[in-house]
Every structure is written in C-alpha cells, then in structure tokens.
ZAMAR-113344 format. One line per field, with one value per residue: residue number from 1; x, y, z of N, C-alpha, C in turn; chain. Coordinates in Angstrom, 3 decimals, padded with zeros to 6 digits. Atoms other than C-alpha are relative to their C-alpha. Last residue first. Example, Ala and Ser with C-alpha at 12.3 -4.5 7.8 and 13.67 -1.06 7.14 Angstrom:
# ZAMAR-113344
num 2_1 .
n.xx -000.820_000.890 .
n.yy -001.190_-001.190 .
n.zz -000.060_000.000 .
ca.xx 013.670_012.300 .
ca.yy -001.060_-004.500 .
ca.zz 007.140_007.800 .
c.xx -000.770_000.900 .
c.yy 001.090_001.200 .
c.zz 000.730_000.000 .
cadena A_A .
# end
This chain:
# ZAMAR-113344
num 297_296_295_294_293_292_291_290_289_288_287_286_285_284_283_282_281_280_279_278_277_276_275_274_273_272_271_270_269_268_267_266_265_264_263_262_261_260_259_258_257_256_255_254_253_252_251_250_249_248_247_246_245_244_243_242_241_240_239_238_237_236_235_234_233_232_231_230_229_228_227_226_225_224_223_222_221_220_219_218_217_216_215_214_213_212_211_210_209_208_207_206_205_204_203_202_201_200_199_198_197_196_195_194_193_192_191_190_189_188_187_186_185_184_183_182_181_180_179_178_177_176_175_174_173_172_171_170_169_168_167_166_165_164_163_162_161_160_159_158_157_156_155_154_153_152_151_150_149_148_147_146_145_144_143_142_141_140_139_138_137_136_135_134_133_132_131_130_129_128_127_126_125_124_123_122_121_120_119_118_117_116_115_114_113_112_111_110_109_108_107_106_105_104_103_102_101_100_99_98_97_96_95_94_93_92_91_90_89_88_87_86_85_84_83_82_81_80_79_78_77_76_75_74_73_72_71_70_69_68_67_66_65_64_63_62_61_60_59_58_57_56_55_54_53_52_51_50_49_48_47_46_45_44_43_42_41_40_39_38_37_36_35_34_33_32_31_30_29_28_27_26_25_24_23_22_21_20_19_18_17_16_15_14_13_12_11_10_9_8_7_6_5_4_3_2_1 .
n.xx 001.128_-000.482_000.402_001.032_-000.572_000.812_000.949_-000.397_-000.558_-001.470_-000.592_-000.410_-000.884_-001.291_-000.671_-000.469_-001.169_-001.125_-000.495_-000.693_-001.335_-000.740_-000.322_-000.974_-001.314_-000.477_-000.322_-001.227_-001.147_-000.250_-000.646_-001.340_-000.884_-000.286_-001.353_-000.983_000.109_-000.615_-001.453_-000.457_-000.051_001.315_000.076_000.689_000.807_000.907_-000.642_000.422_000.974_-000.537_-000.361_000.896_000.721_-000.956_-000.599_-001.447_-000.689_000.810_000.425_000.352_001.200_001.186_000.409_000.317_001.214_001.042_000.284_000.433_001.326_000.964_000.112_000.808_001.376_000.636_000.317_001.165_001.191_000.339_000.693_-000.892_-000.271_-001.031_-001.287_000.115_000.827_-000.656_-001.155_000.470_000.524_-001.149_-000.622_000.335_-001.114_-000.023_-001.084_-001.260_-000.974_-000.733_000.826_-000.538_001.053_001.074_-000.482_-000.471_001.169_000.680_-000.811_000.109_001.322_000.764_-000.780_-000.686_001.001_000.410_-001.085_-000.121_-000.654_-001.187_-001.153_-000.748_-000.938_000.678_001.384_-000.021_001.015_000.797_001.096_001.302_000.596_000.236_001.408_000.571_-000.630_000.920_-000.276_000.476_000.222_000.634_-000.794_-001.376_-000.311_-000.203_001.137_001.143_-000.195_000.243_001.416_000.614_-000.112_000.894_001.369_000.230_000.112_001.220_001.169_000.140_000.484_001.417_000.782_-000.082_000.887_001.408_000.688_000.430_-001.136_-000.087_-001.395_-000.642_000.613_-000.404_-001.415_-000.100_000.332_-001.021_-001.197_000.360_-000.040_-001.380_-000.574_000.435_001.336_001.040_000.710_-000.679_-001.357_-000.537_000.601_000.189_-001.232_-000.263_-001.439_-000.474_-000.544_-001.329_000.098_000.665_001.174_-000.382_001.063_-000.726_000.660_001.275_-000.186_000.074_001.384_000.584_-000.710_000.508_000.227_-000.928_-001.352_-000.622_-001.309_000.180_000.351_-001.144_-000.019_000.957_-000.530_-000.982_000.492_000.602_-001.027_-000.479_001.119_-000.029_000.221_-000.097_-000.738_-000.064_000.452_001.391_000.926_001.294_000.254_000.320_-001.214_-000.335_000.838_-000.854_-000.578_000.896_-000.341_-001.270_000.232_000.718_-000.961_-000.843_000.831_000.160_-001.272_-000.125_-000.523_-001.450_-000.612_000.602_-000.337_-001.398_-000.122_000.629_-000.933_-001.076_000.499_-000.038_-001.387_-000.544_000.732_-000.662_000.623_001.143_-000.282_-001.412_-000.753_-001.051_-001.304_-000.482_-000.304_001.163_000.381_-000.800_000.420_001.318_-000.180_-000.499_001.109_000.935_-000.562_000.033_001.390_000.342_-000.649_000.726_001.298_-000.190_-000.294_-001.344_-000.626 .
n.yy 000.166_-000.224_000.981_-000.430_-000.571_000.184_-001.076_-001.039_000.461_000.006_001.338_000.252_-001.064_000.121_001.198_-000.303_-000.870_000.741_000.931_-000.811_-000.237_001.264_000.397_-000.935_000.323_001.228_-000.305_-000.789_000.860_000.871_-000.811_-000.300_001.146_000.313_-000.402_000.816_001.374_000.044_-000.133_001.275_000.952_000.432_001.429_000.360_001.206_000.223_-000.379_-001.301_000.097_-000.242_-001.368_-001.096_000.121_-000.167_-001.337_000.090_000.452_000.954_-000.632_-001.408_-000.110_000.477_-000.899_-001.326_-000.166_000.977_000.138_-001.296_-000.251_000.807_-000.589_-001.212_000.388_000.487_-001.149_-000.639_000.827_-000.178_-001.270_-001.129_-000.984_000.246_-000.652_-001.452_-000.461_000.375_-000.883_-001.335_000.089_000.084_001.320_000.766_000.871_001.289_000.031_000.019_-001.040_000.447_001.046_001.337_000.887_000.158_000.553_001.368_000.871_000.100_000.832_001.385_000.605_-000.191_-000.240_001.264_001.021_-000.138_000.436_001.450_000.408_000.815_-000.779_-000.697_-001.007_-001.303_000.163_001.307_000.135_001.227_-000.259_000.467_-001.029_-001.224_-000.229_001.130_000.076_-000.692_-001.432_-000.260_-001.408_-000.234_000.602_-000.409_-001.259_000.049_-000.791_000.880_000.673_-000.842_-000.298_001.280_000.185_-000.907_000.486_001.328_-000.117_-000.753_000.835_000.942_-000.783_-000.275_001.195_000.171_-000.988_000.387_-000.505_-001.393_-000.874_-000.267_-000.206_001.271_000.560_-000.849_000.274_001.309_-000.127_-000.752_000.833_001.163_-000.376_-000.045_001.340_000.894_000.523_-000.854_000.725_-000.126_-000.506_000.182_-000.997_-001.358_-000.778_-000.423_000.132_-000.248_001.193_000.362_000.337_001.298_-000.073_000.361_000.201_000.090_000.547_000.633_001.409_000.803_000.051_001.338_000.941_-000.007_001.358_000.986_-000.563_000.241_-000.650_-001.331_-000.949_-000.843_-001.122_-001.001_-000.756_-001.030_-001.290_000.184_000.016_-001.368_-000.726_000.224_001.394_000.849_001.177_001.129_001.222_-000.179_000.239_-000.307_-001.430_-000.388_-000.402_-001.400_-000.990_-001.027_-000.832_-001.114_-001.153_-000.582_-000.721_-001.235_-000.908_-000.545_-000.918_-001.219_-000.706_-000.735_000.832_000.044_001.064_001.295_000.359_000.403_001.327_000.952_000.196_000.852_001.375_000.566_000.213_001.163_001.154_000.531_-000.553_000.837_001.425_000.223_000.821_000.788_-000.650_-000.191_-001.387_-000.672_000.686_-000.517_-001.361_000.073_000.561_-001.073_-000.910_000.720_000.044_-001.343_-000.290_000.820_-000.576_-001.227_000.428_000.446_-001.113_-000.522_000.213 .
n.zz 000.920_001.352_000.998_000.938_001.219_001.213_000.228_000.960_001.267_000.055_-000.112_-001.384_-000.474_000.675_-000.506_-001.352_000.116_000.576_-001.014_-000.990_000.555_000.002_-001.369_-000.556_000.553_-000.639_-001.395_-000.002_000.294_-001.154_-001.039_000.506_-000.210_-001.401_-000.390_000.725_-000.494_-001.326_000.162_000.558_-001.106_-000.462_-000.301_-001.242_000.114_-001.114_-001.264_-000.529_-001.078_-001.334_-000.331_000.313_001.260_001.101_000.046_-000.205_001.213_000.766_001.251_-000.170_-000.832_000.720_001.078_-000.520_-000.798_000.318_001.435_000.528_-000.571_000.744_001.339_-000.144_-000.344_001.229_000.833_-000.623_000.253_001.420_000.207_-000.233_001.039_000.991_-000.167_000.003_001.115_001.259_000.177_000.373_001.363_000.901_000.069_001.184_000.358_-000.695_-000.985_000.729_-000.322_-001.187_-000.606_000.299_000.498_-000.982_-001.264_000.225_000.136_-001.295_-000.888_000.455_-000.218_-001.216_-001.217_-000.290_-000.296_-001.402_-000.893_000.081_001.234_-000.248_-000.441_001.049_-000.510_-000.041_-000.380_-000.659_-001.045_-000.033_-000.945_000.454_000.838_-000.775_-000.301_-000.729_-001.328_-000.920_000.148_001.359_000.326_001.288_001.072_-000.268_000.667_001.454_000.464_000.240_001.289_001.167_000.141_000.350_001.443_000.723_-000.161_000.576_001.448_000.310_-000.288_001.118_001.134_-000.253_000.326_001.455_000.609_-000.111_-001.203_000.113_-000.271_-001.433_-000.368_-000.344_-001.205_-001.123_-000.266_-000.639_-001.412_-000.740_-000.135_-000.814_-001.405_-000.492_000.104_-001.062_000.235_-000.574_-001.042_-001.284_000.045_-001.356_-000.894_000.506_-000.109_-001.382_-000.181_-001.363_-000.654_000.473_001.421_000.150_000.876_001.359_000.969_001.274_001.174_-000.322_-000.332_001.230_000.462_-000.136_000.862_001.362_000.478_-000.561_000.035_001.294_-000.030_-000.587_001.058_000.325_-000.940_000.472_001.143_-000.349_000.505_001.321_001.040_000.197_000.598_001.440_000.353_-001.183_000.453_-000.929_000.672_000.405_-001.113_000.618_000.025_001.370_000.708_-000.288_000.680_000.606_-001.058_-000.284_000.835_-000.446_-001.250_000.316_000.613_-001.066_-000.781_000.796_-000.040_-001.264_-001.070_-000.143_000.797_-000.302_-001.378_-000.094_000.613_-000.926_-001.111_000.498_000.086_-001.342_-000.436_000.702_-000.512_-001.193_-001.189_-000.338_000.000_000.272_-000.942_000.620_-000.011_001.366_000.328_000.578_001.236_001.096_000.320_000.633_001.338_000.845_000.292_000.858_001.347_000.574_000.368_001.157_001.177_000.325_000.529_001.370_000.898_-000.007_001.307 .
ca.xx 007.148_009.799_008.513_010.504_012.445_011.308_014.190_015.791_014.802_012.549_008.878_007.616_007.496_006.100_003.332_002.497_002.358_000.076_-002.216_-002.520_-003.392_-006.292_-007.516_-007.271_-008.996_-011.890_-012.337_-012.118_-014.639_-017.150_-016.820_-017.578_-020.479_-021.964_-021.641_-024.653_-026.876_-025.615_-026.404_-029.898_-030.436_-029.560_-026.194_-026.313_-024.259_-022.188_-019.157_-020.346_-018.260_-016.562_-018.302_-018.293_-016.472_-013.792_-015.984_-018.270_-021.926_-024.526_-022.652_-022.042_-022.186_-019.763_-017.369_-017.263_-017.576_-015.131_-012.700_-012.811_-012.687_-009.791_-007.867_-008.575_-007.343_-004.285_-003.434_-003.702_-001.392_001.137_000.982_001.886_-000.329_-001.748_-005.010_-008.694_-008.677_-005.750_-007.207_-010.538_-008.904_-006.836_-010.010_-010.761_-010.730_-013.358_-014.125_-016.251_-019.241_-021.728_-024.427_-022.469_-024.743_-022.517_-019.366_-020.942_-022.895_-019.731_-017.815_-020.643_-021.017_-017.306_-014.543_-016.688_-019.037_-016.121_-014.637_-017.911_-018.664_-021.188_-023.685_-026.913_-028.219_-031.354_-029.462_-025.884_-025.862_-022.603_-020.561_-017.625_-014.406_-013.237_-013.736_-010.097_-008.792_-011.255_-009.140_-010.727_-008.906_-008.519_-005.979_-007.152_-010.587_-010.826_-010.239_-007.853_-004.770_-006.021_-006.258_-002.755_-001.712_-003.044_-001.451_001.959_001.924_001.153_003.761_006.380_005.793_006.153_009.419_010.930_009.699_011.209_014.662_016.064_018.032_014.786_014.302_010.867_009.035_011.460_010.934_007.147_007.413_009.286_006.995_003.820_005.540_006.354_002.738_001.277_003.209_006.273_008.872_011.123_008.685_005.608_003.330_004.354_005.838_002.516_001.583_-002.075_-002.904_-004.953_-008.665_-008.709_-006.121_-003.803_-004.001_-001.267_-002.601_-001.835_001.890_001.202_000.416_003.739_005.732_003.072_004.020_005.563_004.026_000.958_000.139_-003.617_-003.020_-001.210_-004.553_-004.756_-001.518_-002.943_-006.016_-004.750_-002.412_-005.361_-006.864_-003.447_-003.225_-002.342_-001.658_-003.997_-003.135_-002.923_000.217_002.249_005.851_006.768_008.527_005.200_004.203_007.156_005.048_003.044_006.028_005.545_001.862_002.706_005.274_002.739_000.232_002.935_003.887_000.233_000.106_-002.082_-005.682_-007.915_-005.581_-005.850_-009.638_-009.614_-007.132_-009.363_-012.281_-010.301_-009.601_-013.216_-014.478_-011.701_-012.984_-010.472_-008.296_-009.312_-013.036_-014.704_-017.924_-021.590_-022.185_-024.008_-020.935_-019.753_-022.624_-021.972_-018.302_-019.142_-021.298_-018.475_-015.963_-018.158_-018.764_-015.023_-014.294_-016.831_-015.288_-011.815_-012.790_-014.421_-018.183 .
ca.yy -008.350_-008.900_-008.511_-006.385_-008.328_-008.963_-008.927_-012.268_-014.156_-013.580_-012.827_-009.313_-008.180_-011.484_-011.471_-007.885_-008.735_-011.720_-009.787_-007.000_-009.608_-010.813_-007.288_-006.101_-009.236_-008.608_-004.994_-006.034_-008.842_-006.580_-003.974_-006.621_-007.953_-004.416_-003.429_-005.371_-003.865_-000.384_-000.800_-002.072_000.935_003.100_004.809_008.200_009.925_013.016_013.907_011.997_009.133_009.729_008.226_004.580_001.783_002.003_002.619_-000.372_000.615_001.327_004.422_003.708_-000.051_-000.048_002.237_000.246_-003.246_-004.369_-001.453_-000.495_-004.141_-004.723_-001.817_-003.119_-006.592_-005.129_-003.125_-006.252_-008.141_-005.296_-005.322_-009.013_-012.070_-014.020_-013.718_-014.417_-018.093_-019.082_-017.120_-018.876_-022.309_-021.487_-020.420_-016.755_-015.207_-012.500_-008.979_-009.379_-010.364_-012.583_-011.502_-008.268_-005.228_-003.098_-003.602_-003.138_-000.098_001.591_000.772_002.133_005.333_006.144_005.395_003.851_006.830_009.254_008.012_008.276_011.794_013.085_015.962_014.002_011.377_009.588_006.486_007.694_010.549_010.842_013.828_012.274_014.270_012.197_008.979_007.917_011.335_011.591_010.586_007.129_005.766_002.449_001.982_004.007_003.655_-000.029_000.316_-002.570_-000.367_001.955_-000.705_-001.986_001.670_002.302_-000.808_000.014_003.752_003.125_000.384_002.549_005.306_002.689_001.419_004.884_005.479_002.187_003.070_000.810_-002.375_-004.327_-004.047_-005.568_-002.243_-000.741_-003.703_-003.451_000.277_-000.163_-002.904_-000.945_002.210_000.708_-000.274_002.969_005.369_007.570_004.833_007.237_007.500_005.369_006.029_002.815_-000.301_-001.994_-001.983_-002.554_-002.268_000.802_001.577_001.421_004.189_003.630_005.080_004.533_005.577_006.700_007.378_010.631_012.279_011.359_014.404_016.645_015.596_018.715_021.618_019.453_019.466_018.737_015.877_014.024_012.709_010.590_008.805_007.967_006.081_002.484_003.414_004.344_000.885_-000.667_000.893_004.102_006.517_009.487_012.385_015.826_014.792_014.425_014.580_011.040_010.508_010.518_007.323_005.244_003.215_001.964_-000.140_-002.491_-003.058_-003.968_-006.510_-008.101_-008.497_-010.011_-012.519_-013.471_-014.349_-012.197_-013.051_-011.148_-008.156_-008.096_-008.065_-005.140_-003.279_-003.843_-002.491_000.612_001.352_000.807_003.193_005.650_006.047_004.856_007.798_011.346_011.938_014.815_015.971_015.143_013.834_010.560_008.382_010.977_010.113_006.361_006.940_009.220_006.514_003.989_006.490_007.261_003.589_002.903_005.833_004.613_001.124_002.635_004.642_001.724_001.235 .
ca.zz -022.972_-020.304_-016.778_-014.368_-011.730_-008.169_-005.636_-004.901_-001.744_001.238_000.550_001.301_-002.338_-003.619_-001.013_-001.960_-005.656_-005.046_-002.702_-005.267_-007.858_-005.738_-004.999_-008.608_-009.858_-007.491_-008.600_-012.264_-011.771_-010.060_-012.830_-015.455_-013.401_-013.167_-016.834_-018.081_-015.376_-016.267_-019.956_-019.100_-016.827_-019.799_-020.143_-021.834_-024.530_-025.234_-027.330_-030.370_-031.765_-035.085_-038.083_-039.101_-037.346_-034.669_-031.628_-032.209_-031.926_-029.277_-028.046_-024.358_-024.787_-027.720_-025.793_-022.548_-024.003_-026.706_-026.854_-023.174_-022.080_-024.477_-022.941_-019.445_-020.341_-022.078_-018.981_-016.853_-019.214_-019.150_-015.342_-015.467_-015.204_-012.315_-010.445_-011.072_-012.061_-009.848_-006.949_-007.384_-007.392_-004.318_-002.551_-001.891_001.574_001.646_000.451_-002.688_-000.588_-002.441_-004.902_-005.524_-005.251_-002.992_-005.048_-008.475_-007.293_-006.008_-009.205_-011.362_-009.337_-009.094_-011.546_-014.289_-014.115_-013.850_-017.113_-019.041_-017.888_-015.382_-015.561_-015.660_-013.186_-014.439_-015.531_-015.668_-018.173_-020.050_-021.189_-023.048_-022.539_-019.562_-021.527_-021.387_-022.367_-025.291_-028.285_-028.068_-025.013_-023.220_-020.415_-017.409_-018.989_-018.109_-014.341_-013.588_-014.032_-011.289_-008.585_-009.209_-009.249_-005.755_-004.276_-005.729_-004.992_-001.342_-001.012_-002.724_-000.151_002.582_001.085_001.090_004.650_005.817_004.542_001.777_002.462_002.772_-000.980_-001.679_-001.556_-004.065_-006.407_-006.123_-006.767_-010.024_-011.356_-010.673_-011.937_-015.334_-015.994_-014.623_-016.777_-016.522_-017.094_-018.977_-021.851_-021.329_-024.315_-026.062_-024.477_-023.720_-027.429_-028.265_-031.959_-032.856_-032.578_-028.782_-028.605_-025.617_-022.139_-019.619_-016.221_-012.675_-013.249_-015.072_-011.715_-010.112_-011.337_-009.812_-006.292_-004.778_-006.703_-007.290_-003.598_-003.475_-005.900_-003.102_-001.809_-004.948_-004.019_-000.551_-001.816_-001.541_001.294_003.499_002.953_003.593_007.043_008.903_006.064_006.312_003.985_005.644_007.518_004.295_005.514_004.545_007.872_009.744_007.846_009.088_011.522_008.553_007.514_010.463_009.650_006.065_007.240_009.580_006.756_004.566_007.237_007.665_003.946_001.744_000.821_003.239_003.098_-000.699_-000.638_001.811_-000.400_-003.434_-001.407_-000.437_-004.087_-005.123_-002.438_-003.300_-006.851_-009.459_-010.426_-009.567_-009.876_-011.691_-010.067_-010.586_-007.054_-006.515_-005.971_-003.479_-001.155_-001.282_-000.602_002.322_003.881_003.570_004.933_007.956_008.677_008.548_010.852_013.399_013.290_013.628_016.710_018.507_018.988 .
c.xx 000.464_-001.135_000.578_-000.324_-001.120_000.647_-000.802_-001.088_000.340_000.474_001.521_000.636_000.531_000.990_001.375_000.717_000.542_001.255_001.214_000.588_000.827_001.424_000.830_000.403_001.069_001.382_000.586_000.409_001.304_001.234_000.310_000.765_001.413_000.891_000.377_001.419_001.009_-000.027_000.709_001.516_000.465_000.157_-001.404_000.039_-000.703_-000.854_-000.954_000.666_-000.412_-001.111_000.605_000.541_-000.885_-000.653_000.842_000.661_001.490_000.607_-000.796_-000.592_-000.454_-001.295_-001.191_-000.492_-000.319_-001.291_-001.245_-000.426_-000.547_-001.421_-001.022_-000.224_-000.900_-001.448_-000.676_-000.428_-001.250_-001.224_-000.375_-000.787_000.958_000.166_000.940_001.349_000.008_-000.769_000.736_001.164_-000.487_-000.449_001.182_000.744_-000.431_001.275_-000.110_001.185_001.272_001.082_000.646_-000.832_000.492_-001.087_-001.158_000.415_000.423_-001.201_-000.682_000.810_-000.102_-001.305_-000.845_000.875_000.668_-001.040_-000.459_001.081_000.290_000.755_001.237_001.297_000.774_000.925_-000.703_-001.404_000.032_-000.986_-000.975_-001.039_-001.388_-000.711_-000.289_-001.433_-000.655_000.511_-000.929_000.117_-000.485_-000.332_-000.580_000.940_001.292_000.474_000.164_-001.260_-001.152_000.074_-000.279_-001.510_-000.539_000.033_-000.990_-001.465_-000.341_-000.185_-001.284_-001.201_-000.217_-000.595_-001.497_-000.831_000.008_-000.923_-001.484_-000.697_-000.351_001.201_000.106_001.415_000.733_-000.555_000.522_001.450_-000.045_-000.309_001.065_001.233_-000.481_000.048_001.422_000.673_-000.277_-001.387_-001.120_-000.684_000.584_001.450_000.462_-000.567_-000.175_001.247_000.348_001.505_000.547_000.474_001.368_-000.112_-000.619_-001.246_000.573_-001.054_001.029_-000.650_-001.323_000.148_-000.152_-001.359_-000.589_000.675_-000.454_-000.103_001.042_001.414_000.738_001.312_-000.231_-000.316_001.139_-000.043_-000.981_000.534_001.000_-000.543_-000.610_001.018_000.382_-001.156_-000.043_-000.157_000.274_000.772_000.182_-000.586_-001.468_-001.085_-001.285_-000.342_-000.267_001.217_000.366_-000.802_000.840_000.551_-000.854_000.344_001.279_-000.193_-000.628_001.016_000.825_-000.806_-000.071_001.297_000.076_000.392_001.522_000.752_-000.583_000.359_001.432_000.099_-000.553_001.026_001.075_-000.544_000.044_001.424_000.496_-000.753_000.517_-000.575_-001.241_000.276_001.466_000.790_001.005_001.303_000.549_000.318_-001.158_-000.360_000.765_-000.493_-001.321_000.202_000.440_-001.167_-000.922_000.501_-000.113_-001.426_-000.351_000.573_-000.833_-001.311_000.089_000.208_001.376 .
c.yy -000.672_-000.282_000.390_-001.089_000.419_000.701_-000.271_001.062_001.146_-000.501_000.112_-001.376_-000.275_001.042_-000.146_-001.201_000.389_000.868_-000.762_-000.896_000.888_000.213_-001.273_-000.397_000.928_-000.381_-001.227_000.383_000.801_-000.865_-000.836_000.825_000.214_-001.228_-000.465_000.307_-000.909_-001.421_-000.180_000.014_-001.363_-000.924_-000.309_-001.509_-000.239_-001.231_-000.062_000.288_001.397_-000.107_000.095_001.352_001.221_-000.148_000.262_001.360_-000.099_-000.354_-000.930_000.609_001.449_000.113_-000.531_000.935_001.452_000.193_-000.830_-000.137_001.339_000.197_-000.769_000.666_001.226_-000.415_-000.410_001.226_000.681_-000.822_000.262_001.301_001.087_001.130_-000.238_000.714_001.517_000.535_-000.315_000.951_001.363_-000.042_000.036_-001.333_-000.875_-000.730_-001.286_-000.109_-000.118_001.026_-000.644_-001.072_-001.407_-000.971_-000.295_-000.661_-001.453_-000.938_-000.188_-000.943_-001.454_-000.752_-000.096_000.108_-001.330_-001.045_000.015_-000.536_-001.491_-000.175_-000.802_000.570_000.631_001.122_001.346_-000.261_-001.429_000.044_-001.170_000.262_-000.387_001.077_001.259_000.208_-001.101_-000.040_000.837_001.494_000.110_001.466_000.281_-000.597_000.642_001.296_000.172_000.771_-000.942_-000.767_000.769_000.171_-001.361_-000.270_000.914_-000.402_-001.353_000.161_000.717_-000.907_-000.904_000.832_000.225_-001.202_-000.082_001.005_-000.340_000.451_001.476_000.851_000.406_000.172_-001.250_-000.556_000.840_-000.316_-001.347_000.025_000.695_-000.860_-001.114_000.286_-000.030_-001.370_-001.079_-000.466_000.789_-000.713_000.146_000.452_-000.180_000.911_001.448_000.853_000.479_-000.253_000.362_-001.242_-000.264_-000.416_-001.377_000.021_-000.291_-000.299_-000.258_-000.698_-000.747_-001.493_-000.831_-000.131_-001.409_-000.997_-000.076_-001.352_-001.005_000.525_-000.294_000.765_001.408_001.048_000.970_001.209_001.012_000.750_001.132_001.295_-000.055_000.060_001.460_000.706_-000.119_-001.481_-000.885_-001.161_-001.184_-001.238_000.141_-000.202_000.392_001.478_000.437_000.502_001.445_001.110_001.139_000.922_001.209_001.244_000.657_000.839_001.332_000.986_000.641_001.035_001.314_000.795_000.804_-000.969_-000.007_-001.144_-001.344_-000.456_-000.504_-001.427_-000.989_-000.258_-000.935_-001.429_-000.673_-000.290_-001.273_-001.180_-000.653_000.490_-000.806_-001.479_-000.018_-000.765_-000.937_000.769_000.121_001.403_000.688_-000.647_000.534_001.385_-000.062_-000.481_001.128_000.898_-000.714_-000.016_001.377_000.280_-000.772_000.616_001.211_-000.476_-000.450_001.085_000.655 .
c.zz -001.283_-000.963_-001.351_-001.003_-000.938_-001.186_-001.274_-000.162_-000.918_-001.362_-000.001_000.175_001.398_000.513_-000.629_000.604_001.366_-000.058_-000.517_001.086_000.908_-000.504_000.060_001.410_000.559_-000.507_000.686_001.419_000.040_-000.228_001.232_001.029_-000.520_000.175_001.397_000.437_-000.689_000.554_001.338_-000.219_-000.492_001.196_000.505_000.157_001.338_-000.262_001.183_001.333_000.452_001.043_001.394_000.421_-000.212_-001.375_-001.236_-000.168_000.289_-001.354_-000.915_-001.266_000.125_000.795_-000.796_-001.107_000.336_000.784_-000.262_-001.457_-000.486_000.515_-000.838_-001.348_000.095_000.269_-001.298_-000.808_000.536_-000.375_-001.452_-000.124_000.448_-000.988_-001.162_-000.005_-000.130_-001.199_-001.291_-000.233_-000.486_-001.448_-000.955_000.007_-001.176_-000.377_000.805_000.956_-000.831_000.278_001.215_000.700_-000.320_-000.460_000.940_001.307_-000.193_-000.080_001.346_000.880_-000.411_000.090_001.259_001.244_000.336_000.368_001.457_000.939_000.068_-001.318_000.334_000.552_-001.153_000.459_-000.074_000.528_000.524_001.153_-000.045_001.086_-000.520_-000.809_000.786_000.421_000.844_001.428_000.876_-000.284_-001.441_-000.225_-001.376_-001.037_000.486_-000.631_-001.508_-000.378_-000.330_-001.319_-001.280_-000.107_-000.443_-001.496_-000.730_000.095_-000.627_-001.503_-000.393_000.192_-001.209_-001.133_000.222_-000.428_-001.524_-000.664_-000.020_001.285_-000.093_000.372_001.470_000.548_000.461_001.309_001.165_000.350_000.704_001.492_000.837_000.232_000.916_001.494_000.564_-000.060_001.040_-000.413_000.641_001.148_001.404_000.055_001.448_001.090_-000.467_000.162_001.398_000.084_001.375_000.746_-000.629_-001.457_-000.213_-000.868_-001.374_-001.059_-001.106_-001.193_000.166_000.278_-001.276_-000.690_000.067_-000.922_-001.451_-000.691_000.497_-000.088_-001.301_000.072_000.540_-001.051_-000.328_000.917_-000.578_-001.219_000.234_-000.592_-001.387_-001.135_-000.246_-000.703_-001.519_-000.321_001.214_-000.616_000.941_-000.674_-000.383_001.062_-000.710_-000.117_-001.434_-000.773_000.336_-000.647_-000.566_001.089_000.329_-000.800_000.508_001.262_-000.370_-000.555_001.115_000.771_-000.781_000.090_001.294_001.112_000.025_-000.653_000.398_001.407_000.133_-000.540_001.013_001.104_-000.535_000.002_001.375_000.455_-000.666_000.600_001.273_001.321_000.339_000.212_-000.371_001.060_-000.626_-000.035_-001.415_-000.503_-000.693_-001.323_-001.206_-000.401_-000.739_-001.428_-000.920_-000.391_-000.967_-001.434_-000.658_-000.462_-001.259_-001.276_-000.402_-000.616_-001.445_-001.050_-000.010 .
cadena A_A_A_A_A_A_A_A_A_A_A_A_A_A_A_A_A_A_A_A_A_A_A_A_A_A_A_A_A_A_A_A_A_A_A_A_A_A_A_A_A_A_A_A_A_A_A_A_A_A_A_A_A_A_A_A_A_A_A_A_A_A_A_A_A_A_A_A_A_A_A_A_A_A_A_A_A_A_A_A_A_A_A_A_A_A_A_A_A_A_A_A_A_A_A_A_A_A_A_A_A_A_A_A_A_A_A_A_A_A_A_A_A_A_A_A_A_A_A_A_A_A_A_A_A_A_A_A_A_A_A_A_A_A_A_A_A_A_A_A_A_A_A_A_A_A_A_A_A_A_A_A_A_A_A_A_A_A_A_A_A_A_A_A_A_A_A_A_A_A_A_A_A_A_A_A_A_A_A_A_A_A_A_A_A_A_A_A_A_A_A_A_A_A_A_A_A_A_A_A_A_A_A_A_A_A_A_A_A_A_A_A_A_A_A_A_A_A_A_A_A_A_A_A_A_A_A_A_A_A_A_A_A_A_A_A_A_A_A_A_A_A_A_A_A_A_A_A_A_A_A_A_A_A_A_A_A_A_A_A_A_A_A_A_A_A_A_A_A_A_A_A_A_A_A_A_A_A_A_A_A_A_A_A_A_A_A_A_A_A_A_A_A_A_A_A_A .
# end
C-alpha cells in the first residue's frame, strides 16, 4: 500500500474518532471539508486540476511547515490549522463565518465591516487565485482560503444565529452522546454520519443536470440558504418549535434519533453543493480571460 493510501486511511479513521469526542470543533469538521474537496476534484476540468497541482509546489514559501499543504484536500482544512498561531493569523479568524440573526431579515451586506466575513473573502480569494500576475505562494494561500470558506458557508450555523454564537452556546446531546453543542454537532458528528451513510457515494463525477441542480449562485446566495436552513430546520428541530415565537430558547437541548435521521439528507445536500460549487469557482479562477468580479447584491 502506498504512502498516500495509508495516510488517507489514517485520516478517515481519525475523522470517525474525532466525531465521537465531546470537544469544540473549529469550522466545518475536517472530514466534511476534505469530502467537499474530493467532490470538487472529481468535477473540475483537467486544466484546473493541473493548475492546482502546480500551485502546490509553492507550499514551502508560505512558512507554515506544521500544516500540510500537498493537495486540495489539505488546502480544504489548512486555514483551520492556522488557529494554532493566532499571533500571526488571528486577523483571518473572522473570515470563517458571517452569522445573522434568524429572527431578523437577511442582509448579506451586514456584519461584514471591511470585508472581514466569509462572503467577502470567498470573492476576494477567488480573484487573487485567478490573477496569474501574482506570486504562486500568494495564489496558493488564496486557494486554501477559498476552498475552506466555500465549505464553511454551506454549514448552516456559520450563517444562522440566535444570540448563541451560531449554536455554540447551546449544550446539545447527540443521541446518547452528551457534552456537545449544537454547532459542533452540525460541524462534526452529523456531517460525518451524513457522508458515510449516503445511499450513493457523494464523491463522484456528477452529470451536467445534477451540477445544474446543485450548483450556481453567489456566496451571498449560499449564505442565505444556510441561514434559512438554520431558521427553518436546525433551530425548530432542536427545540421542537420555531425559534422566533414565544419565550427565549433554553440553553440546552437534545437531538433524538428521529431528529438526526431528518437532518442527514440536509447535511448530505449541503456537503454536495459545497463540492459542486467549489468546482465551479475553481474552474472560473483557472480559466483564461477577465478576472472574476464580485457579485452585486
């Protein structure tokens, strides 16, 4: 068995183990992130795949030897590895999300001062990646941020919030597992179960019809989808009532097995959409022609 095959098996086993641990996750769990990268690689153009491989040669120039960056799967989790050096990378930590209250009107322009939110950074890093006049290491860093943030914006609680830091302040039992919170459940155990229990493999080449149905849209659209999912499913399912009616929500709850079963197809769809849309944004970045322009809301 080759080195990379052994490494892949180790990471898969580690992902399954971490999904069981009652600890706080950072961003979308790395198993979900790496799966979105795998989906993207199956659906990008060959030219895009070759361009990604060329940029990977610049990894030593980033000066982060403790964080692997050899392929797109590594890139999809690289920005979370930077959390170990807050003194150097702390300014990027707010880029992983843009939460908005689920009981107020959605506005993609709010809560993003100076472009310090996930929606603005997806657009910014795609443009940097597309600019062949920039050094390879600058473009590689942008590639890693881009693919990671496309994954993050598809996790509902990176957009929806009920004055609880996107569910981080809600102690939530996951089936028989205590000691978790609502955000971490959607980040880790639920995403891992959704991926491994899919009726057909999520990582594959999708048809043109499937890509049309699952892809498209702008980062603001994706954030709105996640926000709506939080408002219409995540919070009502966790508390058995709409989040914006009646008394304040309690600070603890539990997901039943029935709740989890209902959530699985939603998590599967968000992982798949993230991979398909990642492929689209990567193809656009590596395509010849004008640089990508920010969307106008």
